[in-house]
C-alpha positions as CSV (number, residue, x, y, z in Angstrom):
1,X,-147.5,-94.8,-32.7
2,X,-149.9,-92.5,-34.7
3,X,-149.0,-90.5,-37.8
4,X,-149.1,-87.2,-36.0
5,X,-146.6,-88.5,-33.4
6,X,-144.3,-89.7,-36.2
7,X,-144.5,-86.2,-37.9
8,X,-143.8,-84.4,-34.6
9,X,-140.9,-86.6,-33.8
10,X,-139.4,-86.1,-37.3
11,X,-139.9,-82.4,-37.1
12,X,-138.0,-82.4,-33.7
13,X,-135.2,-84.4,-35.2
14,X,-135.0,-82.1,-38.3
15,X,-134.8,-79.1,-35.9
16,X,-132.3,-80.9,-33.7
17,X,-134.7,-80.7,-30.7
18,X,-134.0,-84.2,-29.3
19,X,-135.1,-83.1,-25.8
20,X,-138.5,-82.0,-27.1
21,X,-138.9,-85.3,-29.0
22,X,-138.3,-87.2,-25.8
23,X,-140.4,-85.2,-23.5
24,X,-143.4,-83.7,-25.4
25,X,-145.7,-86.7,-25.2
26,X,-145.5,-87.0,-21.4
27,X,-145.7,-83.2,-21.1
28,X,-148.8,-83.2,-23.2
29,X,-150.5,-85.8,-21.1
30,X,-149.6,-83.9,-17.9
31,X,-150.8,-80.7,-19.4
32,X,-154.2,-82.3,-20.4
33,X,-154.7,-83.8,-17.0
34,X,-153.9,-80.6,-15.2
35,X,-155.6,-78.3,-17.7
36,X,-152.3,-76.4,-18.1
37,X,-152.1,-73.6,-20.6
38,X,-150.4,-73.9,-23.9
39,X,-147.7,-71.5,-22.7
40,X,-147.1,-73.7,-19.6
41,X,-146.8,-76.8,-21.9
42,X,-144.4,-74.9,-24.2
43,X,-142.3,-73.9,-21.3
44,X,-142.1,-77.4,-20.0
45,X,-140.9,-78.9,-23.2
46,X,-138.4,-76.1,-23.8
47,X,-137.0,-76.6,-20.3
48,X,-136.6,-80.3,-21.1
49,X,-134.8,-79.4,-24.3
50,X,-132.4,-77.1,-22.4
51,X,-131.6,-79.8,-19.8
52,X,-131.0,-82.4,-22.6
53,X,-128.5,-80.1,-24.2
54,X,-126.8,-79.3,-21.0
55,X,-126.5,-83.0,-20.1
56,X,-125.1,-83.7,-23.6
57,X,-122.6,-80.8,-23.2
58,X,-121.5,-82.2,-19.7
59,X,-121.0,-85.6,-21.2
60,X,-118.9,-84.2,-24.1
61,X,-116.8,-82.1,-21.8
62,X,-116.0,-85.0,-19.5
63,X,-115.1,-87.2,-22.5
64,X,-112.9,-84.5,-24.1
65,X,-111.1,-83.9,-20.7
66,X,-109.3,-87.2,-21.1
67,X,-109.8,-88.6,-17.6
68,X,-108.4,-92.1,-17.3
69,X,-111.5,-92.9,-15.3
70,X,-114.3,-91.0,-13.7
71,X,-113.7,-90.3,-10.0
72,X,-115.9,-88.3,-7.6
73,X,-115.3,-87.0,-4.1
74,X,-118.2,-89.1,-3.0
75,X,-116.1,-92.2,-3.8
76,X,-113.1,-90.9,-1.9
77,X,-112.5,-92.8,1.3
78,X,-111.8,-90.1,3.8
79,X,-112.1,-92.7,6.6
80,X,-109.1,-94.5,5.2
81,X,-107.2,-91.4,4.0
82,X,-107.0,-89.8,7.4
83,X,-104.1,-87.6,6.1
84,X,-106.4,-85.9,3.5
85,X,-107.7,-82.5,4.7
86,X,-111.4,-83.1,4.1
87,X,-112.6,-79.6,4.9
88,X,-110.0,-78.0,2.6
89,X,-110.8,-80.5,-0.3
90,X,-114.6,-80.0,0.1
91,X,-114.0,-76.2,-0.1
92,X,-112.1,-76.6,-3.4
93,X,-115.1,-78.6,-4.7
94,X,-117.0,-75.3,-4.9
95,X,-114.7,-74.5,-7.9
96,X,-114.2,-70.9,-6.8
97,X,-110.5,-71.3,-7.5
98,X,-111.2,-71.7,-11.2
99,X,-113.2,-68.4,-11.3
100,X,-110.2,-66.7,-9.7
101,X,-107.7,-68.4,-12.0
102,X,-105.9,-69.9,-9.0
103,X,-104.0,-73.2,-8.8
104,X,-104.3,-76.3,-6.6
105,X,-101.2,-78.3,-5.8
106,X,-101.7,-81.8,-4.3
107,X,-98.7,-83.1,-2.6
108,X,-98.1,-86.5,-1.0
109,X,-96.6,-90.0,-1.3
110,X,-97.7,-92.4,-3.9
111,X,-101.1,-94.0,-3.5
112,X,-102.8,-91.5,-1.1
113,X,-105.4,-90.3,-3.6
114,X,-103.9,-87.2,-5.2
115,X,-104.9,-88.3,-8.7
116,X,-108.4,-89.3,-7.5
117,X,-108.9,-85.8,-6.0
118,X,-107.6,-84.1,-9.1
119,X,-109.9,-86.0,-11.3
120,X,-112.8,-85.4,-9.0
121,X,-112.2,-81.6,-9.2
122,X,-111.9,-81.9,-12.9
123,X,-115.1,-83.9,-13.3
124,X,-117.0,-81.4,-11.1
125,X,-115.7,-78.7,-13.4
126,X,-117.0,-80.5,-16.5
127,X,-120.4,-80.9,-14.9
128,X,-120.4,-77.1,-14.3
129,X,-119.7,-76.5,-18.0
130,X,-116.0,-75.7,-17.6
131,X,-113.6,-76.9,-20.3
132,X,-111.1,-79.1,-18.6
133,X,-108.1,-81.2,-19.7
134,X,-106.3,-83.9,-17.8
135,X,-102.8,-85.0,-18.8
136,X,-100.0,-86.8,-17.0
137,X,-96.9,-84.5,-16.9
138,X,-94.9,-87.0,-19.0
139,X,-97.5,-87.1,-21.8
140,X,-97.9,-83.3,-21.8
141,X,-94.2,-82.8,-22.2
142,X,-93.9,-85.5,-24.9
143,X,-96.7,-83.8,-26.8
144,X,-95.1,-80.4,-26.7
145,X,-91.6,-81.8,-27.5
146,X,-93.0,-83.6,-30.6
147,X,-94.8,-80.4,-31.7
148,X,-91.6,-78.4,-31.2
149,X,-89.6,-80.7,-33.5
150,X,-92.4,-80.3,-36.1
151,X,-92.5,-76.5,-35.8
152,X,-96.0,-76.6,-34.3
153,X,-95.3,-75.6,-30.7
154,X,-97.4,-72.5,-30.7
155,X,-100.4,-74.4,-32.0
156,X,-99.9,-77.3,-29.5
157,X,-99.6,-74.8,-26.6
158,X,-103.0,-73.4,-27.6
159,X,-104.7,-76.7,-28.2
160,X,-103.3,-78.5,-25.1
161,X,-102.9,-75.6,-22.7
162,X,-104.6,-72.3,-23.4
163,X,-108.1,-73.3,-24.6
164,X,-109.0,-75.0,-21.3
165,X,-110.1,-73.1,-18.2
166,X,-108.8,-75.9,-16.0
167,X,-105.6,-77.9,-16.8
168,X,-104.8,-80.9,-14.6
169,X,-101.1,-82.0,-14.7
170,X,-100.6,-85.3,-13.0
171,X,-97.5,-86.8,-11.5
172,X,-94.9,-84.0,-11.6
173,X,-91.6,-85.6,-10.7
174,X,-92.6,-89.2,-11.5
175,X,-90.1,-89.2,-14.3
176,X,-87.1,-86.8,-14.5
177,X,-87.2,-84.3,-17.4
178,X,-84.4,-83.1,-19.6
179,X,-83.5,-79.4,-19.7
180,X,-85.5,-78.8,-22.8
181,X,-88.5,-80.8,-21.4
182,X,-88.3,-78.8,-18.2
183,X,-88.3,-75.6,-20.2
184,X,-91.5,-76.7,-22.1
185,X,-93.2,-77.4,-18.8
186,X,-92.2,-74.0,-17.5
187,X,-93.8,-72.5,-20.7
188,X,-97.0,-74.2,-19.8
189,X,-97.0,-72.7,-16.3
190,X,-96.0,-69.3,-17.5
191,X,-98.7,-69.2,-20.2
192,X,-101.4,-70.0,-17.7
193,X,-100.2,-67.7,-15.0
194,X,-103.1,-65.6,-13.8
195,X,-105.1,-66.6,-16.9
196,X,-106.2,-70.2,-16.1
197,X,-106.2,-72.7,-13.3
198,X,-103.9,-75.6,-12.9
199,X,-104.5,-78.6,-10.6
200,X,-101.1,-80.3,-10.2
201,X,-100.1,-83.5,-8.3
202,X,-96.6,-84.5,-7.2
203,X,-95.0,-87.0,-4.8
204,X,-92.0,-84.6,-4.4
205,X,-91.4,-82.0,-1.8
206,X,-91.0,-78.5,-3.4
207,X,-87.4,-78.6,-2.3
208,X,-86.8,-81.7,-4.5
209,X,-88.5,-80.4,-7.7
210,X,-85.2,-79.3,-9.2
211,X,-84.1,-82.9,-9.3
212,X,-87.0,-83.7,-11.6
213,X,-86.5,-80.5,-13.6
214,X,-83.0,-81.2,-15.0
215,X,-81.3,-80.0,-11.8
216,X,-82.1,-76.4,-12.9
217,X,-82.7,-74.5,-9.6
218,X,-83.3,-71.2,-11.3
219,X,-86.0,-72.6,-13.6
220,X,-87.5,-74.5,-10.7
221,X,-87.7,-71.4,-8.5
222,X,-89.3,-69.4,-11.3
223,X,-91.9,-72.1,-12.0
224,X,-92.8,-72.5,-8.3
225,X,-93.0,-68.7,-7.9
226,X,-95.7,-68.6,-10.6
227,X,-97.5,-71.7,-9.4
228,X,-97.7,-70.7,-5.8
229,X,-98.4,-67.0,-6.2
230,X,-102.1,-67.8,-6.3
231,X,-102.4,-71.4,-5.1
232,X,-103.9,-73.7,-2.5
233,X,-101.4,-76.3,-1.4
234,X,-103.1,-79.6,-0.2
235,X,-100.7,-81.8,1.8
236,X,-101.9,-85.4,1.9
237,X,-100.4,-88.0,4.1
238,X,-101.3,-91.6,4.9
239,X,-101.0,-95.1,3.5
240,X,-101.3,-96.2,-0.1
241,X,-104.8,-97.2,-1.2
242,X,-103.3,-99.7,-3.5
243,X,-101.4,-101.5,-0.8
244,X,-103.9,-101.3,2.1
245,X,-105.4,-104.8,1.3
246,X,-102.0,-106.4,1.3
247,X,-101.1,-104.8,4.6
248,X,-104.4,-106.0,6.1
249,X,-103.6,-109.5,5.0
250,X,-100.1,-109.3,6.4
251,X,-98.5,-109.6,3.0
252,X,-96.7,-106.3,3.5
253,X,-95.5,-104.6,6.7
254,X,-97.3,-101.5,8.0
255,X,-95.8,-98.3,6.8
256,X,-93.3,-96.4,8.9
257,X,-94.3,-93.1,10.5
258,X,-94.7,-90.3,8.0
259,X,-92.1,-87.7,7.6
260,X,-92.8,-84.0,8.4
261,X,-95.1,-82.0,6.1
262,X,-93.8,-81.7,2.6
263,X,-94.9,-78.1,2.5
264,X,-92.9,-77.2,5.7
265,X,-89.8,-79.1,4.5
266,X,-90.0,-77.6,1.1
267,X,-90.5,-74.0,1.8
268,X,-87.6,-73.8,4.2
269,X,-85.4,-75.1,1.5
270,X,-86.5,-72.7,-1.2
271,X,-85.1,-69.2,-2.0
272,X,-86.5,-66.3,-0.2
273,X,-89.2,-65.2,-2.7
274,X,-90.7,-68.6,-2.8
275,X,-90.5,-69.1,1.0
276,X,-92.5,-65.9,1.4
277,X,-95.4,-67.5,-0.5
278,X,-95.6,-70.3,2.0
279,X,-99.2,-71.2,2.7
280,X,-100.6,-70.9,6.1
281,X,-100.7,-74.2,8.0
């Protein structure tokens, strides 16, 4: 390493041009070999700096999102998850629903890949430079409940809800909520209505949500009305990923035939205004 290289590297670090520091030597050799102009060389190293910054931003966004693990749609086994609508999910991967501030609701029994798909959409969003936050429903409610007791609810709603273009709420209905907790979750949905997208997963039919929301049918109807007004409902059926190896080995019996669509069963049980928002099959 010569002294000039050391000086240039230090200048790049002082100016926070880490991408230039990494790429300028190779770019200079290429420029000399091809007799490129100084402006072509400058453009090359600046493009390298820009890509370095974008890559760093993507890494930061995915870390801040709070994913329990990185999942991608390429890793999703559509061959096994025959109950997952592949074309519909791949269409959502275009992320147009985020630009339109629409919601995605993933319904299905435990283990069919709802969380995997939700994380995959969230990870795609971070790679597109979109601020995203993943939270299990129980953790989100606990965070807001604690903030409310401490008189910081408004601040917590901003930090955990409003500042992200995409909010992923996992496992609605996994644990029943008290009336106060259900009201806090409603505030989250109401605050994001037509302002930011929600991706939500649940193993419950819509008609059963009131059981998880403190038995409050009025609050449940109001929440579903806001969630489904601009939403894509993805109905996922099939066997559990987590149990498939045990079934193959004969440790567990094969699952019984699946019940009718959760969407169909749910919308017929809801009040009129909700049923009218029933998605097309």
